[in-house]
C-alpha positions as CSV (number, residue, x, y, z in Angstrom):
1,M,-39.8,32.5,24.1
2,R,-38.0,29.2,23.5
3,L,-34.5,27.8,24.2
4,Y,-32.7,25.9,21.4
5,D,-34.1,22.6,22.7
6,G,-37.7,23.8,22.6
7,R,-38.1,24.4,26.3
8,R,-39.6,27.7,27.5
9,K,-37.0,30.2,28.7
10,P,-37.4,30.5,32.5
11,N,-37.4,34.3,32.3
12,Q,-40.4,35.2,30.1
13,D,-40.4,38.9,31.2
14,A,-37.3,40.1,29.4
15,H,-38.6,40.3,25.8
16,Y,-41.1,42.4,24.0
17,A,-41.1,40.3,20.8
18,V,-39.3,37.4,19.2
19,L,-37.5,37.5,15.8
20,D,-38.7,35.1,13.1
21,I,-35.3,33.5,12.7
22,D,-34.1,30.0,13.7
23,V,-31.9,29.4,16.7
24,G,-30.6,26.0,15.6
25,D,-30.9,22.8,17.6
26,R,-27.6,23.0,19.5
27,N,-26.5,25.3,22.3
28,L,-24.5,27.5,20.0
29,Q,-26.3,30.7,19.1
30,Q,-25.9,32.6,22.3
31,C,-25.4,36.4,22.9
32,A,-22.4,37.3,20.8
33,D,-23.4,34.7,18.3
34,A,-26.8,36.3,17.7
35,V,-25.0,39.6,16.8
36,I,-22.7,37.7,14.5
37,R,-25.7,35.8,12.9
38,L,-27.6,39.0,12.2
39,R,-24.5,40.8,10.9
40,A,-23.7,37.9,8.5
41,E,-27.3,37.6,7.3
42,Y,-27.4,41.3,6.6
43,L,-24.2,41.2,4.6
44,R,-25.4,38.2,2.6
45,S,-28.7,39.8,1.9
46,V,-27.2,43.0,0.4
47,G,-24.7,41.1,-1.8
48,C,-21.7,41.4,0.4
49,E,-21.0,37.7,1.1
50,G,-17.3,38.4,0.4
51,S,-17.1,40.6,3.5
52,V,-18.5,37.9,5.9
53,Q,-15.6,37.1,8.2
54,F,-15.1,36.8,11.9
55,H,-12.3,36.0,14.3
56,F,-12.2,33.0,16.6
57,T,-11.4,33.7,20.2
58,S,-7.8,32.5,19.4
59,G,-7.5,35.6,17.2
60,D,-7.6,33.7,13.9
61,L,-9.6,35.2,11.1
62,V,-12.1,32.8,9.5
63,P,-13.7,34.1,6.2
64,W,-16.8,32.7,4.7
65,S,-15.1,33.0,1.3
66,K,-12.5,30.3,2.3
67,W,-15.1,28.1,3.9
68,R,-17.4,28.1,0.8
69,S,-14.4,27.1,-1.4
70,G,-14.2,23.9,0.5
71,Q,-11.4,24.7,2.9
72,R,-11.8,24.1,6.6
73,P,-9.9,25.5,9.6
74,V,-8.0,22.9,11.5
75,F,-6.0,23.5,14.7
76,V,-2.6,21.8,14.9
77,G,-1.5,22.4,18.5
78,N,-2.3,26.1,19.0
79,R,-1.9,27.0,15.3
80,L,-4.8,27.3,12.9
81,T,-4.3,26.0,9.4
82,W,-6.6,25.5,6.4
83,R,-7.2,22.2,4.6
84,A,-9.3,21.5,1.5
85,T,-11.4,18.8,2.9
86,S,-14.8,19.5,1.3
87,L,-16.4,20.4,-2.0
88,P,-17.2,24.0,-2.7
89,D,-20.6,24.9,-1.3
90,L,-22.4,28.2,-2.0
91,S,-25.7,27.1,-0.5
92,Y,-27.5,28.6,2.5
93,V,-27.1,25.3,4.3
94,G,-23.3,25.6,3.9
95,F,-23.5,29.2,5.1
96,R,-25.3,28.1,8.3
97,R,-22.7,25.4,8.9
98,Y,-20.0,28.0,8.6
99,L,-21.8,30.2,11.2
100,D,-22.2,27.3,13.5
101,Q,-18.4,26.8,13.4
102,I,-18.0,30.5,14.2
103,F,-20.4,30.2,17.1
104,T,-18.4,27.3,18.5
105,Y,-15.1,29.2,18.6
106,A,-16.1,32.8,18.9
107,G,-17.8,34.8,21.7
108,S,-18.0,38.2,23.4
109,A,-14.2,38.3,23.9
110,S,-13.5,37.9,20.2
111,L,-16.5,40.1,19.1
112,V,-15.3,43.1,21.1
113,R,-12.1,43.0,19.2
114,E,-14.0,43.0,15.9
115,L,-15.5,46.4,16.7
116,V,-14.5,50.0,17.1
117,V,-15.6,52.3,19.9
118,V,-18.5,54.7,19.0
119,A,-17.2,58.2,19.5
120,D,-20.6,59.6,20.3
121,P,-22.7,57.1,22.3
122,A,-25.7,59.5,22.1
123,R,-26.0,58.7,18.4
124,P,-26.2,54.9,18.0
125,V,-27.1,53.6,14.5
126,P,-28.7,50.2,13.6
127,G,-26.0,47.6,13.7
128,D,-24.1,49.0,16.7
129,V,-23.4,46.7,19.5
130,Y,-23.3,47.1,23.3
131,V,-20.7,44.5,24.3
132,Q,-18.6,43.5,27.3
133,G,-16.1,40.8,26.4
134,G,-15.4,38.1,29.0
135,S,-16.4,34.9,30.5
136,P,-19.1,35.6,31.0
137,G,-19.6,38.6,28.8
138,H,-22.7,39.8,26.9
139,A,-23.7,41.6,23.7
140,V,-26.9,43.2,22.5
141,L,-27.5,44.6,19.0
142,V,-29.1,48.0,18.1
143,V,-31.7,47.0,15.5
144,D,-33.6,50.2,15.0
145,V,-33.2,53.9,15.8
146,C,-35.6,56.9,15.7
147,V,-35.0,60.6,16.4
148,N,-37.8,63.1,17.2
149,K,-37.9,66.7,16.3
150,Q,-36.2,67.7,19.5
151,G,-33.2,65.4,18.6
152,Q,-34.0,62.8,21.3
153,C,-32.7,59.4,20.1
154,L,-34.5,56.2,20.9
155,F,-33.5,52.7,19.9
156,L,-34.4,49.0,20.0
157,L,-32.2,46.2,21.3
158,A,-32.1,42.5,20.3
159,Q,-30.3,39.7,22.1
160,S,-29.9,36.0,22.6
161,Y,-28.6,34.7,25.9
162,M,-27.4,31.6,27.7
163,P,-28.3,28.9,27.0
164,A,-28.9,29.5,23.2
165,Q,-32.4,30.9,22.6
166,E,-34.5,32.7,20.1
167,I,-33.4,36.2,19.3
168,Q,-35.6,38.6,21.2
169,I,-36.4,42.3,21.2
170,L,-35.8,43.5,24.8
171,I,-38.2,45.4,27.0
172,N,-36.9,48.5,28.6
173,P,-36.8,47.7,32.4
174,G,-37.4,51.4,33.1
175,S,-40.6,51.3,31.1
176,P,-41.7,47.6,30.8
177,A,-44.6,48.3,28.4
178,S,-42.1,49.7,25.8
179,P,-39.1,48.3,24.0
180,W,-37.6,51.7,23.3
181,Y,-34.4,52.8,25.1
182,Q,-33.1,56.4,25.3
183,S,-29.5,56.9,24.2
184,V,-27.0,57.1,27.0
185,I,-24.4,59.9,26.8
186,S,-22.6,58.7,29.9
187,G,-23.4,56.3,32.7
188,R,-25.2,52.9,32.6
189,L,-27.6,51.2,30.2
190,L,-29.8,48.8,32.1
191,T,-31.2,45.9,30.1
192,P,-33.3,43.1,31.6
193,E,-30.4,40.6,32.0
194,W,-27.3,42.8,31.8
195,T,-26.0,46.3,32.7
196,F,-23.8,48.1,30.2
197,D,-21.8,51.3,30.3
198,S,-22.2,54.0,27.6
199,R,-18.6,53.3,26.7
200,D,-19.5,49.7,25.7
201,L,-21.2,50.9,22.5
202,R,-19.2,49.7,19.5
203,R,-19.5,49.5,15.7
204,F,-18.4,47.2,13.0
205,P,-15.8,48.8,10.7
206,P,-17.1,49.8,7.2
207,V,-16.7,47.1,4.6
208,R,-16.5,47.2,0.8
209,C,-18.1,44.4,-1.1
210,E,-15.8,42.3,-3.2
211,A,-16.3,42.4,-7.0
212,A,-16.2,38.6,-7.0
213,F,-19.5,38.6,-5.2
214,A,-21.1,41.3,-7.3
215,G,-21.4,43.6,-4.3
216,T,-21.5,47.3,-3.8
217,A,-20.0,49.5,-1.1
218,T,-21.8,49.3,2.2
219,S,-21.1,50.0,5.9
């Protein structure tokens, strides 16, 4: 497990596996940013680029569709405005630059406002997020779910952390040989580096792909 600068993470006991996805070479892609990264990559992969948009901590919405057209967000005092300062760029390199800008000005406090509370925390789905907004705050992403014949729900969690580091699949501290967590109806969810409450489980609102990006409905 490596940090963004190539050093080994001091705590090598929190992860079960490491995702094959870059972390960048700056201290940007931390906990909430990893959730944003995987959400954005997913939407892009299924043809929903027009739905990639996130809020800065200031509350300002920053859509990828504006960025790729060549516009850039600029703060004038406390007010965000947009200026056409670049050529249109539809490339993946441009997409990563957009995400780095989001990582710079977003975090757990803005992410928690992007999401809606999951009514039934006993039934997480892939893409759900356990998140506590703050300074510091933390966020982990539900990346897979399985349900047995008895209806018991188990799930996998992924995270980055501080400083920015490779996105990792977490071990379950209650069963260190396994990465699978049991759904929490009420009470606490203990992860290796943070403790959440069952009420911290949230979900991205459904999105509909824009016709301009040749997308289809998804959620």
